[in-house]
N, C-alpha and C positions, 0 to 999 in steps of 0.2 A: 708437503704441509701447505707451501705457498700456493700450489695449484688448487688444493682442496678449498682453502680459504678464498681464492678468487672465483672459484666456481659457485661457492655460496653467495658471494656478493652479487653476482650477476642477476639472479632473480629478485634479491632485495632491492636493488638499485632500480631495476625495471619497474617493480611495483610502486616505488616512491615516485619515480616519474609520471606513471599512469594516474595515481590518486591525485597528485599535485595538478595534474593537467586537466582534470574534470571541470575545474572552475574556469578554464580559458573560454573566452567569448568576446565578441565585439559588444561591449557593455551597452554602448549607446543604442544598439539594435534592439534591446529587450527591455530596457527600463528607462524611465525619465527622471532625472535627478538635477538639483541645482548645482551650478558650478562651484568648485571649491578653490580656495586660495593655496598658493604653494605652501604658505606656512602651515596651514591646517593638514595638508597632505604629509609634510615632513614630520609633524608632530604625531600624526597617526602612526606612521612606521616606527618613529622612536618608541612611542608608548607600547605598540605590539612587540618589539624586540626587547623592551625592558622586562617583559614577563619571562622568567627563567625557563618555564615549560616551553613556550613558543620558541625561544632561542635554541633550546635542546633539540626539539623536534626539527627545526630547520637545518640545524647543524648535522643531525643524524641523516637527513635527506641529502645534504651536500656530500657527506662522507660516503653514503651509498652510491650516489652517482660516480664519485671519483674511483671508489671501488670497483664500480661496474666497468668503467672505462680501463682502469689498470688491470683488472682481471681479464678483460677482453684481449689487451695487448699481449699479457703474459702467457695466457692459456691458448688462446685462438682457438676456440671450440668449433665444432662442426666445420673443418676446413673444406671437405669435399662438398658438403651442401652449399656452403657460402660461395665456394668457386664456381659451382654450377649456376647458382642465382645470379651471380654477376655476368656470367657468360651468356645466360638466357636474356637477361635485361639488355645487354649490348645489341642482341639480335633485333630488338625493337627500335633501334635508332632511327630508322627510316620513317617511323611513325611520329617522331617528336614535333614536326610542323603541325601535323594533325591535331596532336594533343593541345598543343598551344593555342591553335585556332578554336578549337572546342572550349577550352578552358577560359578563353577570354571572350569568345563570341556569344555563348549562352548567357553569361551574366549580363552582357550588355543588352541583349534582347529582353531579358527578364527586367533590367532596370528601366528600359523603356516602357514597358507594359505596366509595370507597377508604380510608375511615376516618381521616381528618385533618380539622382545623378550620380552614377558609379556606386555610391554608398547609400544604404537605406537611411543613414543619419542625415542625409541632404535632400530633402523633399522639393526637388526642382524638376519640373516637366521638360524633358527633352526627348520626347517619344520618337520622332522622325529621325533625329540625328543618331541616337544610341541603337535603335532597331536597324537602321540602314547600316551602320557600321558593323554591328552584330551578324547581320545575315550575310553580308559581303564577306566577313571573315569566315563564316560557316561554309559558304560556298566556295571560298577560296578564289575570289575573283578580285584583280587589281589589290592582291593581299598586302603587299608592301606599302602601297600609297594609302591604302585604307587605315592600315595600322599607324602610319604617321599622322594621319588626320585624327585618329582617336588619341594619340599622344598629345597633339596639340590641344584637343578638346578637354582632356584631363587638366592640362597646365592652365589653361584659361579658367576652368571651373576651380581649381586650387586657388587661384587669385580671389576668385569671388567668395568662396567658402572655404576655409582651411579645414573643415571636417572631412573634406575628400581624402585627406591623409590617411583616414581609416582604411581606404582602398588603395594604399600605394603600390600593391603588388601589380596593378595594372600597368605601372611604368616599366617594370621589368618584362611584363608580358608583351606589351607593344614593341619594345626594344628588340625582344627575342624574336618576334615574328618578322620585324624589319630585317634582322640579320639573316634568318633562315630562309624566308619567303614561304610560299604556300605549300610546298611539298606535294606529295600525292596521297589520297585523291584530291583532286582540286580542279576548278575550272582553269585557273591559270596553267597548270600542267597540260591539260588538254589542248588549250590554245597554243601554248609554246610548241607542242609537238606537231600541231597542224601547220604552224608557221614555219618550222624548220624542215618539213617533208618537201621533197622535190616537186617543183612546178604547181604549188598551190596558189590560188588566187589570193587567199588570206595572207600567205607569206609575202606577197608583193605590195598589198595596200595597207598593211597594218604595220607602222613602225615601232609600236610598243614592245614587241618581242625583242627587237635589237637593243633596246634601252634595258630591258630586264637582263639580258645577256651580259651587257656591260657592267650592270650594277652588281651581278653576281660575281663576275671576275674581280670587281672592286673589294668585295666583302669576303671573299673565300678564306683568305688567310686569318680572318678574325672569327671565323665560326667556331674555332677551338675553344673560344672564351665564353661560349654560350653558358655552360655550367657555372662559371665565375659569376656572370651577369645575373643568373637566376639565384644563386647563393646569396649575393649582396641584396637583391631585391627582397628575398624571403626573410633574410636575417635582419634587415632594417624594419621589416614588417613586424617581426615577432618582438624586437627591442622596443619599438614604438608602442605596441599594443601593451606589452608588460609595464612599461614604465609610465606612459601617459594615461592608459585606460584603467590600470589597476594602482599602482603605487601613488600616482598623483591624482587619481579620482577615487579614493577609497570608499566614499559613501555611495557612489553609483555601483561600486563592485559589491559592496555589502549588501545593496538592495538586490542584487542578482542572487547572492548566496541565500538571502531570506525568501525571495520569490520561489526559488526551486528547492528549498529545504535541503540544501547540499550539507549541512551539518549532520543530517540523518544518514546520508550516504557514507560519510566518513566522520566519526564524532570528534571533531576538532573545533576550536573557537572560530567564530566568523572572520575575525581579524587575522588569524592565522591563514585561513583560506585565501583570503585576499593577498596578503603579503607572498604567500606560498606560490599562488599561481602568477603574480607579477614577477617574482624571481625566476620561476620555471620558464616563462616565456622569455625573459632577458637572456637567460642561459642558453636556451635553445637558439635564439637569434645570434648570440655571440659564437657559439660552436658553428653555426652555418656560414657565418662571415669568415671564420678562420679556415673553413674547409676541413672540419675534423669529424671523422666518422659520418661523412656526408650521408650516405644511403642509410645508415642506421638512424641517425637523427631525422631524415626525411620520413622513414617509416613511422618514427614517433610522432612527427607532426601529423601525419596522415591519420594516425589512430586517433589524436587529440581532436583533429577536425570532425571526425566521424563521432566520437563521444559527445562533442557539443552538440551535434546535429540531433542525436537520439536523446540527449539528456535535456535539451532545451527546446521543447515542442514549437515555441513560437519564434525561435530563431530563423531568420530568412535563409532558406537553403541556397537559392541562387547566389546570394552574396558570398558564399564560401567557394563556389565552384572554380573561381580563378585561383584560388589558394590550392585547391586540389590539383588542378592542371599543373601548376609549377612545381609542386611536390612530386607529382608522378613523373614529370620529365627529369627531375633530379634522380629519381630511382632508377631512371634508365642510363643516365649519362655519368652518374657519379660526381665527384667533386671538381674534375677538370684541373687546369693548370691554376698556379698561384693558390695553392691550398696545402695545408699541413698533412693532409692524407697522404701525399706524395713522399713524405719524409718517413712515413711509416710502413712504406713498401717493403716486402721481405728482401733480405740481402742476398747476394748470389749464392752463399753457402747454404742459405736456407729457402732457396727458391722452390723447393718441393712443397713448402707450406703457403698457400695464397694469403695475401694480406687481408687483414680484417678491417683495415682503416676505413674504406669508404663503401 
């Protein structure tokens, strides 16, 4: 009986997450709205939740999500399929540095040509800087040093215009690239191989490869924390967008709902769309921070990004590639250390059933 109920809860909860997530977007990218006070935002949330129907619908969504997670733990459906999926994902580990370079490099090149600084909400020209960093990351040349320069450029921009926080995933991306290096294929890998070969002229005249080897030995013990770094980066991004861009900027979010007629997609009050989208993003962020069902929620996040891109025709695609890149890496790595997923691994007596946690 419990198993049948849990199996029913899984599709219901999944549908709730999907429908709530359709409204997720970087609000400042697609609408212009006057700034709101904290008091107005709090009053909006209180008024919305004071409506019994809204409260019931949000409660049903929350119960559906909890039922989905509990059902997944109790039933562990499709064990062989998921075990094969996890094993296949781990075979792509060597591609992680390449994915990170693409996920960070392309958005920077696009930002340089489009005339904004990291985030489309910050119309500051930095063409040479961003295109240069982006192309060098894509080529994989001086990768760690270039990523460090990009990180400094982001921090400086944040001091100038706090709206760059809308693109805070770049921090995690730059740090991850500094930690892992260029990987392969990359110019750094080619040059390193030439430098390490016997009797090469390049190996004698270029000291950079020695520094690279020294740094690799310095950080090698910390590479295991790459998934933790990315989870924290993405989790904070989701929490920030849900809280600041939705719950604390309800009029801007309402403008998005009105602009794209989202109430036609799912017949719900606009206020419920805004609060539901904000709560959903915050929930996904918290789950990622905790490292709970990491691969599952990374897949949900990937679907939400895709839904946003197809559902909002004038949302800048390049601005989301960094998020796609980080989420794709988490699909490969799983939750890593310092995650609740590790507590949900199957016990020794139940080792025949693979964990559904991450």
